[in-house]
N, C-alpha and C positions, 0 to 999 in steps of 0.2 A: 659686631662693633664692641670694642672693649669699654668697660665702665671707667669712670674717673679713677678709681682706685687701681684697677688693672693697668691703666695708662701710666699712673704714677710709679707703679712697681717696674714697669717696662723701662721707663725713663731712668730710674735709679740704676737698673742693671746696665743700660746702655752707657750712662755717664761713667760708671765704674770702669767698664771695659775700654771706653774711649781713652781714658788716662792711664789705665794699667798696661795698655799695649805699647806705650811709648818706649819703654826700655827692653822690649822683647818678650817678657813674660806677662801674658795677658791675664794671668790668674791672681796677680798681686800688684800692690802699689808700693813703689819704693818711697823713701822720704821725699825725693824731688818730685815724683809724680803726685804724691799727696799734696805737696805744697802748690803745685800747678793747678790741681783740681780745686783746692780751696780758694786760691786766688781768682779762679775763673768762675766757679760755680757757687761759692760761698763768700763772695767778696764783701758783702755787707757784714757778715758775722766776723770775718777776719779783721776788717777795719775797726770793728768795735773792741777788739782785744788790744789792750794797752801793753801787753807782754810781747816783746819782740821775739821771744822764744816759744810763742804759742804753738807753732806747727810742730816743733820738737817735742813739746809737752804732750800735745794731742797724739803724735805718733807713738810716743812711749806708752800712753794710756791705752791706745787701740791695739797695740801689738801684744796681745795676750799670750801668744805662744813664743815670743822672744826671738823671732827669726829676722828682725829688722825690716819686715815688710808687712803690709796690711792686706789680708785676703778679704774676699767679699763679706764673709760673716763678720769680721772685725769692722769693716767699713759700715755695715748696716747698723752697728751699735752707735756709730757717730751720728748717722741720720736719725736714729730713734731718739738719742739723747737731745739733739737739737730740736727735733719735732716736739718732744715733751716740754722743753723750755719755751718754745714758741706758743704751744697750746696754753701753758700757764699764763703767759703774758696776755694772750687772747682773753682768757677768763677774767683777768684783772681789768682789762680794758672794757669788757662787756659789763662788769659790775659798775664801773665808773659811769658808763653811758646810761645806766638805769636810774642813776641818782638825779 
């Protein structure tokens, strides 16, 4: 039976490939696939963004090799960045709860 962390990693891989396979190449996300993924899987984050060009900005930041697609390694950097931000919010919340 997989651990919680192993299950989380498996879920991240499955989510990536679920959306990456929409346009035929299951190894990368196009801009439209990234947008669909974010609207479905990161809806709360996307709604909190006041910038209507947030997906385009994120796509540009993630696409480190400049091929106009996001591969799994580039996608993981999005998940890591959001996880770090969430953990920082969690720490602030925990400090407030102790007061």
